C-alpha positions, 0 to 999 in steps of 0.5 A: 723700782724695786725687786720683790722676791716671792717664795713658792711652797715646795713642789712635788716631783712631778711639778718640779720636773715640769718646771725643770723642763721649762727652764731648760727649754727656755735656756736653750732657746735664749742660747740659740738667739744669743748665737744667732745675734752674733752676726754684725748684720743683726747687731746693726739692728739691735736698736730696733729688735722688733723687726728681727722678731717680725721677720721670724714670725713671717717665716713661721718660726717655731721653737725647736725646743718645744716652747710655745710662741709667746715664750720663744718671743720672751727668750728672744727679748731676753737675748736682745737685752743681754747683748745690749747690756753687754755692749753698753757696759763695754762702751762705758769703758771705751768712753773712759779711754776716749776721754783720757786721750789728750791728743784727740781734738774736739771733732775727733772726740765727737766722732769717737763718741758718735761711733758708740752712740748707735748700733748701726754705725758701730756694727759698720765700724766693726765690719771694716766699714767707714761710717759717715756722720752728719757733721764734717770731719777730715778723712785722715782724722776719721781713719785715725779715730776708727782705728783707735776705737776698734783697737780699744773694743778688741782689747777690752772685749771678752767672751760673748754672752752665753747661757750657763745655768738654765734656771730662769724663765720670763713670763709676761701677763699673758703667760700667767694667772693669779688667783686666791683659794682658801686664803692662799695665793696661787700662780697658774704658769704657762708650760711646754704643753699648749692649753695646760698650765701649772698651778704653783702655791706661793708663800705670803701675800703680795700683789703680782702684775707685769712681767715676772721671772721664775727662778728654779734652783736646787728644787726651790722656786721663787718669783721675782717681780718689780714694783714702783716706789713712791719716795716720801718727801724728805724733811731733813737738811743735813749733809753727811759723808761716810767711809766704808770699812772692813771691821764695820759697815761705815763710819761718818764724819762724827766718828760714829760707826755703824754695823760693828759686827760686820768685820767679825762676821766677814772674817768668820765666814771667810775663814770657814769657807777657806778651810772647807775648800782646802779639805774639798781640794784634798778630796778632789785630788784623791778622787782624781787619783783613785777614780772613785765616783762615789767620793764625788757623789757623796762628799763633793756635792755642791747643794749644801755648800751653795746653801751655806754660802747663800746663808752667809751672804744673807747674814752680811746683807742683813748687817749692811741693811742694819748699819744703813738704817742706823745711819739714816735714823741717827743722821737723817741726811738730805745728801749722803756722800760716799766713796765710789767702790766700783773699781778694781782694788789691788792690795800690797798685803798678805794673801790672807788679807787679800782673801778677806777683802776679795769677799767684801760685798762692796757692790752690795753696800752701794746697791743698798744705799742707792735703793735706800736713797730712792725709798727714803727720798735723800740724794746719794752722791759718790766721790773719788776715794783716792788717798782719802784716809792718807790726806790730813783734813787739817793741813792737806798733807798726803802721805801713806805713813800718815795712816797706821792701821786704824789710826791717823797721825799727820806727819806735818801738823801732828793731827790725830784721829780715826782713819775712817773718820778722816776719810769721811771728812775728806769725802765731804770736802771732795764733793763738788771739787772741780779738779778731783772728779769721780774718775780722775786717775789716782796718780793725778789726784796725788799730784793735785793734793800735793800742789794744794799743800805746797800752795798752802805752805807758801801762803803761810810763809808769806804770812810769816806764821811761826813754825809753819814755813817751808824751811821748818818743813824741810828741816823736819823732813830733810831731802836726800842729797844728789848722790843719794838720789842717784844711787837710789834711782840706779838701784834695781826696782825688783823687790821694792814695794809700791809704797817704797817707790811712791815714797821716793817719788814723793821726796823728789817731787816735794823738794 
């Protein structure tokens, strides 16, 4: 499936007002159902939402916001889908916590997963009930698991879903018509007035069918529709791994870089937006102090700023697409291995660097690769990125000092290379690793890498390879004496960086 966006021609003021009224009514209706579905009685029926809608129809429900019957039903379906996505995303996080609990037995873990499998038992749990599964589990164990799951849910759960911007309306095939006139494609859309439809001229020419969504923002109307993709038969036979970067989109195992202008564009857009927002903050302070509505009206508008931000993001997305297309054209991989970027990053860097990294559209990169994998017919696999650019692919030695900016130089074997290429090589080797999974904690990853390095040195020592024994490594990196280590541990932790603490722990663990 792919989403196609169709732009509409500029609407006159009358049509724009009709669309705006429809969007507001649809948004209010969806907000109403989101609030109504908050009750655990209805949450328990989210697996079968049609029964809720049928009850509303039997009670002759009519939208208090002026929507026609078909439209309030679509708003109800949107509200159900929103709640379902909200809970399913939260369940993923809770399952990770369940998997991390080492004290749970297999039957307790099974019961915890079962509680999150269906909305009926989940709603019963959150209401204070005791859901009973079809399999046997001791009462004490079940009580312990219920308390653990309930506590995890309350800790992770944020604000309930709501409608913030009323600019979207859904249409099914019964709510619109497509026709041609004088070589142009038109849509007839259902409005708030029964029997009267709005004609919207479209730009371009694309078959339109199935459910569609109308997005109306800043007097610009667009139609979003989905289309099925038939991936071609892939004829390649190569495996390639890449490392995503900041100065470029990605680097492969051969050291070839793709999308080299990405970092320049990202830095320019970030600095431009930062300077503009500083000026706007000064104007905001001035307006708040002097209470001048004209300043807010003529100098602090959002339309132009939003257009500039969207334009910048489109530029970055275009460069990402170009970089991915260059990789596919040059390598034509059957399997593409990348790092998993869908996690929170923390950087021990100045705020200017953090600001640039925070605007890094890493999610866009992964989304585009997943779409390209579907469209071009190759496989896409993701691996754990922990210590990818700090681990030597030659000897397995891992240390933060191995990498200096974009250069890599191993402190053990003196191997030198590009840091991004080193990361890509490590990702290729990490694919299929039974010990380092995609969700293995980074602390555990470092322990595994150090253990492997120790075993390798021991094997080389038993083989009596000159210059590569534990004794020579100890001479090159002498451990601190007991007095030095004791003094270091007694030293207060405040003011020490994360790198210094990791280095001290590494010295103690290694020797």
